[in-house]
C-alpha positions as CSV (number, residue, x, y, z in Angstrom):
1,X,10.6,12.1,-10.9
2,X,11.9,12.7,-14.5
3,X,8.9,14.3,-16.3
4,X,10.7,13.8,-19.7
5,X,10.0,10.1,-19.4
6,X,6.2,10.6,-18.9
7,X,3.5,10.8,-21.5
8,X,1.4,14.0,-21.5
9,X,-1.4,12.1,-19.8
10,X,0.9,10.9,-17.1
11,X,2.4,14.3,-16.6
12,X,-1.1,15.7,-16.1
13,X,-2.0,12.9,-13.7
14,X,1.1,13.6,-11.6
15,X,0.4,17.4,-11.6
16,X,-3.2,16.9,-10.5
17,X,-2.3,14.3,-7.8
18,X,0.6,16.6,-6.6
19,X,-1.9,19.5,-6.2
20,X,-4.1,17.2,-4.1
21,X,-1.2,16.0,-2.0
22,X,0.1,19.5,-1.3
23,X,-3.3,21.1,-0.7
24,X,-5.1,18.4,1.3
25,X,-2.5,16.0,2.8
26,X,0.8,17.8,3.5
27,X,-0.5,20.7,5.6
28,X,-2.2,18.4,8.1
29,X,0.0,15.3,8.0
30,X,1.8,16.1,11.3
31,X,-1.4,16.8,13.2
32,X,-3.1,13.6,11.9
33,X,0.0,11.7,13.0
34,X,0.1,13.3,16.4
35,X,-3.7,12.8,17.0
36,X,-3.8,9.4,15.4
37,X,-6.7,10.7,13.3
38,X,-7.9,9.0,10.1
39,X,-9.2,11.8,8.0
40,X,-11.9,9.8,6.1
41,X,-13.4,13.0,4.7
42,X,-10.1,14.0,3.1
43,X,-9.5,10.5,1.8
44,X,-12.9,10.5,0.1
45,X,-11.9,13.7,-1.7
46,X,-9.4,11.7,-3.6
47,X,-12.3,9.9,-5.3
48,X,-13.1,13.1,-7.1
49,X,-9.8,12.7,-8.9
50,X,-10.6,9.1,-9.8
51,X,-8.3,7.7,-7.1
52,X,-10.8,5.4,-5.5
53,X,-10.7,2.9,-8.4
54,X,-7.4,3.5,-10.0
55,X,-7.1,0.1,-11.6
56,X,-10.8,-0.7,-11.9
57,X,-12.2,-0.8,-15.4
58,X,-14.1,2.3,-16.5
59,X,-17.3,0.2,-17.2
60,X,-17.2,-0.8,-13.5
61,X,-16.9,2.9,-12.4
62,X,-13.1,3.1,-12.1
63,X,-10.4,5.1,-13.8
64,X,-9.0,2.2,-15.8
65,X,-5.4,3.2,-15.3
66,X,-2.4,1.0,-15.8
67,X,0.0,-0.1,-13.1
68,X,2.6,2.2,-14.7
69,X,0.2,5.1,-14.1
70,X,-0.7,3.9,-10.6
71,X,2.9,3.9,-9.3
72,X,3.1,7.5,-10.3
73,X,-0.1,8.3,-8.4
74,X,1.0,6.6,-5.2
75,X,4.5,8.1,-5.3
76,X,3.0,11.5,-5.6
77,X,0.4,11.0,-2.9
78,X,3.1,9.8,-0.5
79,X,4.9,13.1,-0.9
80,X,2.0,14.6,1.1
81,X,1.6,11.7,3.6
82,X,3.0,8.2,3.2
83,X,0.5,6.8,5.7
84,X,-2.6,7.9,3.8
85,X,-1.1,7.1,0.5
86,X,-0.4,3.6,1.8
87,X,-4.0,3.1,2.8
88,X,-5.2,4.3,-0.6
89,X,-3.0,1.7,-2.2
90,X,-4.6,-1.0,-0.1
91,X,-8.1,0.2,-0.9
92,X,-7.3,0.2,-4.6
93,X,-5.8,-3.3,-4.3
94,X,-9.1,-4.6,-2.9
95,X,-11.2,-2.8,-5.5
96,X,-9.1,-4.3,-8.3
97,X,-9.5,-7.8,-6.8
98,X,-13.3,-7.5,-6.9
99,X,-13.2,-6.1,-10.5
100,X,-10.8,-8.9,-11.6
101,X,-12.3,-11.9,-9.8
102,X,-15.8,-10.9,-8.9
103,X,-18.9,-11.8,-10.9
104,X,-21.2,-9.2,-12.5
105,X,-23.5,-9.0,-9.5
106,X,-20.5,-8.4,-7.1
107,X,-19.0,-5.8,-9.3
108,X,-22.3,-4.0,-9.6
109,X,-23.0,-4.1,-5.9
110,X,-19.6,-3.1,-4.5
111,X,-17.5,-1.2,-7.1
112,X,-19.5,2.0,-7.6
113,X,-19.4,2.8,-3.9
114,X,-15.7,1.8,-3.6
115,X,-14.7,3.8,-6.6
116,X,-16.6,6.8,-5.2
117,X,-15.0,6.0,-1.8
118,X,-18.4,6.2,-0.2
119,X,-17.3,2.8,1.1
120,X,-13.7,2.1,2.1
121,X,-12.1,-1.4,1.9
122,X,-9.5,-3.5,3.8
123,X,-7.5,-6.6,2.9
124,X,-7.6,-9.4,5.5
125,X,-4.9,-12.1,5.1
126,X,-2.5,-11.9,8.0
127,X,-3.4,-13.6,11.3
128,X,-1.8,-13.6,14.8
129,X,-0.1,-16.9,14.0
130,X,0.2,-16.6,10.2
131,X,2.1,-13.7,8.8
132,X,4.9,-14.6,6.3
133,X,3.5,-18.1,6.2
134,X,0.1,-16.9,5.0
135,X,-0.9,-20.3,3.6
136,X,-0.9,-21.6,7.2
137,X,-3.9,-19.3,8.1
138,X,-6.5,-20.9,10.4
139,X,-9.6,-18.7,10.0
140,X,-12.3,-21.1,8.8
141,X,-15.3,-20.8,6.6
142,X,-17.8,-23.7,7.0
143,X,-20.7,-24.4,4.7
144,X,-24.1,-23.8,6.3
145,X,-26.9,-24.5,3.8
146,X,-26.3,-22.3,0.8
147,X,-24.0,-20.0,2.7
148,X,-20.9,-19.9,4.9
149,X,-20.1,-19.2,8.5
150,X,-16.7,-17.6,9.2
151,X,-14.7,-17.8,12.4
152,X,-11.2,-16.5,13.1
153,X,-9.0,-13.4,13.8
154,X,-7.1,-11.2,11.3
155,X,-4.2,-9.2,12.5
156,X,-2.7,-5.8,11.5
157,X,-5.6,-4.8,9.2
158,X,-5.2,-1.3,7.8
159,X,-8.4,0.7,7.9
160,X,-10.2,-1.8,10.1
161,X,-13.2,-0.3,11.8
162,X,-13.4,2.5,9.3
163,X,-13.7,0.4,6.2
164,X,-17.1,-0.9,5.1
165,X,-15.8,-3.9,3.1
166,X,-13.3,-6.6,4.0
167,X,-11.9,-9.2,1.6
168,X,-11.2,-12.0,4.0
169,X,-9.2,-15.1,3.3
170,X,-10.4,-18.2,5.2
171,X,-9.9,-21.9,5.1
172,X,-12.6,-23.9,3.4
173,X,-10.6,-27.0,2.7
174,X,-7.5,-28.9,3.8
175,X,-4.1,-27.5,4.8
176,X,-2.0,-25.4,2.5
177,X,-2.8,-22.8,-0.2
178,X,-5.4,-24.9,-2.0
179,X,-7.7,-25.0,1.0
180,X,-8.1,-21.2,1.1
181,X,-11.1,-19.2,-0.3
182,X,-11.8,-15.4,-0.4
183,X,-14.9,-13.8,1.0
184,X,-16.6,-10.4,0.9
185,X,-17.5,-9.4,4.4
186,X,-19.5,-6.2,5.2
187,X,-18.9,-4.2,8.3
188,X,-22.6,-4.6,9.2
189,X,-22.5,-8.4,9.1
190,X,-23.5,-9.9,12.5
191,X,-20.5,-11.4,14.3
192,X,-17.9,-9.0,12.9
193,X,-16.0,-6.9,15.4
194,X,-12.7,-5.1,15.8
195,X,-9.9,-5.0,18.3
196,X,-8.5,-1.7,19.7
197,X,-6.5,0.6,17.5
198,X,-2.9,-0.6,17.7
199,X,-0.3,1.8,19.1
200,X,2.3,2.0,16.4
201,X,5.7,3.5,15.5
202,X,4.3,5.1,12.3
203,X,1.3,5.0,10.0
204,X,-0.7,6.8,12.7
205,X,-3.0,8.6,10.3
206,X,-4.8,5.3,9.6
207,X,-6.2,2.7,12.0
208,X,-4.6,-0.7,12.4
209,X,-6.8,-3.2,14.3
210,X,-7.7,-6.9,14.6
211,X,-10.7,-8.0,12.6
212,X,-12.6,-10.6,14.6
213,X,-15.0,-13.0,12.9
214,X,-17.2,-14.7,15.5
215,X,-19.6,-16.9,13.5
216,X,-20.1,-14.4,10.7
217,X,-22.9,-15.9,8.5
218,X,-22.6,-15.0,4.8
219,X,-24.8,-15.9,1.8
220,X,-23.3,-17.8,-1.0
221,X,-22.8,-14.7,-3.2
222,X,-20.1,-13.4,-0.8
223,X,-17.6,-16.0,-2.1
224,X,-15.1,-14.1,-4.3
225,X,-14.0,-16.3,-7.2
226,X,-14.2,-20.0,-6.8
227,X,-13.8,-22.2,-3.7
228,X,-10.1,-22.9,-3.1
229,X,-9.0,-20.0,-5.3
230,X,-8.6,-17.5,-2.4
231,X,-4.8,-17.8,-1.9
232,X,-4.2,-17.2,-5.6
233,X,-6.5,-14.2,-5.5
234,X,-4.7,-12.9,-2.4
235,X,-1.2,-13.3,-4.0
236,X,-2.4,-11.8,-7.3
237,X,-3.7,-8.7,-5.4
238,X,-0.4,-8.4,-3.6
239,X,1.6,-8.1,-6.8
240,X,0.0,-4.7,-7.4
241,X,-0.1,-3.9,-3.7
242,X,3.7,-4.4,-3.5
243,X,4.2,-1.9,-6.3
244,X,1.9,0.6,-4.5
245,X,3.9,0.4,-1.3
246,X,7.2,0.6,-3.2
247,X,5.9,3.8,-4.9
248,X,4.9,5.2,-1.5
249,X,8.4,4.6,-0.2
250,X,9.8,6.6,-3.2
251,X,7.4,9.5,-2.6
252,X,8.1,9.7,1.1
253,X,11.9,9.5,0.5
254,X,11.8,12.1,-2.2
255,X,10.0,14.5,0.1
256,X,12.7,13.9,2.7
257,X,15.4,14.5,0.1
258,X,13.8,17.8,-1.0
259,X,13.5,18.9,2.6
260,X,17.2,18.1,3.1
261,X,18.2,20.2,0.1
262,X,16.2,23.2,1.4
263,X,17.6,22.8,4.9
264,X,21.2,22.6,3.8
265,X,20.8,25.6,1.6
266,X,19.5,27.6,4.6
267,X,22.0,26.5,7.2
268,X,25.6,27.7,7.5
269,X,28.6,26.3,9.3
270,X,32.3,27.0,9.2
271,X,31.7,30.1,7.1
272,X,29.7,28.4,4.3
273,X,26.3,27.0,3.4
274,X,26.1,23.4,4.4
275,X,24.8,22.8,0.8
276,X,28.3,23.8,-0.5
277,X,30.1,21.2,1.6
278,X,31.4,18.6,-0.8
279,X,30.9,15.7,1.6
280,X,27.2,16.6,2.1
281,X,26.7,17.1,-1.7
282,X,28.1,13.6,-2.3
283,X,25.6,12.2,0.2
284,X,22.7,14.0,-1.6
285,X,24.0,12.7,-4.9
286,X,24.0,9.1,-3.6
287,X,20.4,9.5,-2.3
288,X,19.1,10.9,-5.5
289,X,20.9,8.2,-7.6
290,X,19.5,5.4,-5.4
291,X,16.0,6.8,-5.6
292,X,16.2,7.1,-9.4
293,X,17.4,3.5,-9.7
294,X,14.6,2.3,-7.4
295,X,12.0,4.2,-9.5
296,X,13.3,2.6,-12.7
297,X,12.9,-0.9,-11.1
298,X,9.4,-0.1,-9.9
299,X,8.4,1.1,-13.4
300,X,9.9,-2.0,-15.0
301,X,7.9,-4.2,-12.7
302,X,4.7,-2.2,-13.3
303,X,5.2,-2.5,-17.0
304,X,5.7,-6.2,-16.7
305,X,2.5,-6.5,-14.6
306,X,0.6,-4.4,-17.2
307,X,1.6,-6.8,-20.1
308,X,0.9,-10.0,-18.1
309,X,4.6,-11.0,-18.1
310,X,5.1,-14.3,-16.3
311,X,8.1,-12.7,-14.6
312,X,5.9,-10.0,-13.1
313,X,5.6,-11.5,-9.6
314,X,9.4,-11.9,-9.5
315,X,9.9,-8.3,-10.6
316,X,7.3,-6.9,-8.2
317,X,9.0,-8.7,-5.3
318,X,12.4,-7.3,-6.4
319,X,11.0,-3.8,-6.8
320,X,9.2,-3.9,-3.4
321,X,12.4,-5.1,-1.6
322,X,14.7,-2.6,-3.3
323,X,12.4,0.5,-3.2
324,X,11.3,0.1,0.4
325,X,14.8,-0.6,1.6
326,X,16.1,2.4,-0.4
327,X,13.3,4.7,0.6
328,X,13.8,4.0,4.3
329,X,17.6,4.4,4.0
330,X,17.2,7.7,2.1
331,X,14.8,9.1,4.7
332,X,17.1,8.0,7.6
333,X,20.0,9.8,5.9
334,X,17.9,12.9,5.4
335,X,17.2,12.9,9.1
336,X,21.0,12.8,9.8
337,X,21.5,15.7,7.4
338,X,19.1,17.8,9.4
339,X,21.2,17.2,12.6
340,X,19.2,17.7,15.7
341,X,16.4,19.4,13.8
342,X,15.7,16.1,12.0
343,X,14.7,14.6,15.4
344,X,12.1,17.3,16.0
345,X,8.6,16.5,14.8
346,X,7.9,20.0,13.3
347,X,10.4,19.3,10.5
348,X,8.4,16.2,9.5
349,X,11.5,14.1,8.7
350,X,11.2,11.8,11.7
351,X,7.6,11.2,10.7
352,X,8.6,10.1,7.3
353,X,11.3,7.8,8.8
354,X,8.6,6.2,11.1
355,X,6.1,5.9,8.3
356,X,8.5,4.3,5.8
357,X,9.9,1.7,8.2
358,X,6.8,-0.5,8.1
359,X,7.0,-0.6,4.3
360,X,9.8,-3.1,4.7
361,X,7.3,-5.4,6.5
362,X,3.9,-5.1,5.0
363,X,2.6,-6.6,1.8
364,X,5.1,-9.4,2.4
365,X,8.3,-8.8,4.4
366,X,11.5,-8.0,2.5
367,X,12.8,-11.4,3.7
368,X,9.9,-13.0,1.9
369,X,10.6,-10.8,-1.2
370,X,14.1,-12.3,-1.2
371,X,12.6,-15.8,-1.1
372,X,10.4,-15.0,-4.1
373,X,13.4,-13.5,-6.1
374,X,15.7,-16.4,-5.2
375,X,13.0,-18.9,-6.3
376,X,12.7,-17.1,-9.6
377,X,16.5,-17.1,-10.1
378,X,16.9,-20.8,-9.3
379,X,13.8,-22.2,-11.0
380,X,15.8,-23.6,-13.9
381,X,18.0,-25.6,-11.5
382,X,15.2,-27.4,-9.7
């Protein structure tokens, strides 16, 4: 990360976040991954730095930071543990959605505890039969007097079981995106339960479970936004979420690159340091160049989102696709540069590779990102 391009406030933000990542995340990341342990107590410490409500307005209890600030935060957090940085990105996406689309009573009820991370939050869009085609979701919310009754199953939900609050998209009308509404579901609501923790390739330091809604009865004030607005709210949240995951890929990959530099400086072969071999130096140069290009694209998209540019969703999709593909590729090459040591868990490279792989899938697969980018490119020809 080029500190010369940052403002003084951003530089201070990065330094403070880096201290947290190195002191509280990095030393334990391998153990949490091995034990499949979600360190809620450590995650909550991030709230002391204002990282529980990064994009939430200050009057609602948040930090009021821009998306340009936020991508710096999540890249830096991911240098300590991409899995936990990814969860914090999702938590912040939900908090922003409530601040942006909730009414005064909803903001007053939920945001102080979310920003303090006394309560954690999860985002519930994907279903067993509705992933990339999210508008085809089948979970239903049926009116019951002044309230609603929700039934359905959500799949691959990060933080499920540990989170207190769930923003759930459910069908209140006909088929398609216009029939979807968003609801605020509390962990203690009767009829809410969770599947077993999924056994995963990576992201083991946070739980991933089904969220099961079996006749969950909600009062009218749990509707977020207006009826039929849920899909737009969900997609609006994902614009920022995609930038968060893109930034996490950059942070994890940068950590892998830094570890490769140190490893090659320490190892010798054929009478010289591996770091002095031109072929390996060229590989490192390519990795650093690609990460710098990806970071520039992420920042461009973040700035577009900050200023409300109509092209922001297109740029966010482009940045998410490029940064997550690049991050995974750089981490994979870092493993190769470590030789056999890269395959050993103690060197942490294989964990980074495993963690970053899912970034190409979540918050919209990279195939869907290509659909969004292509749609933006060809709009004038329709």
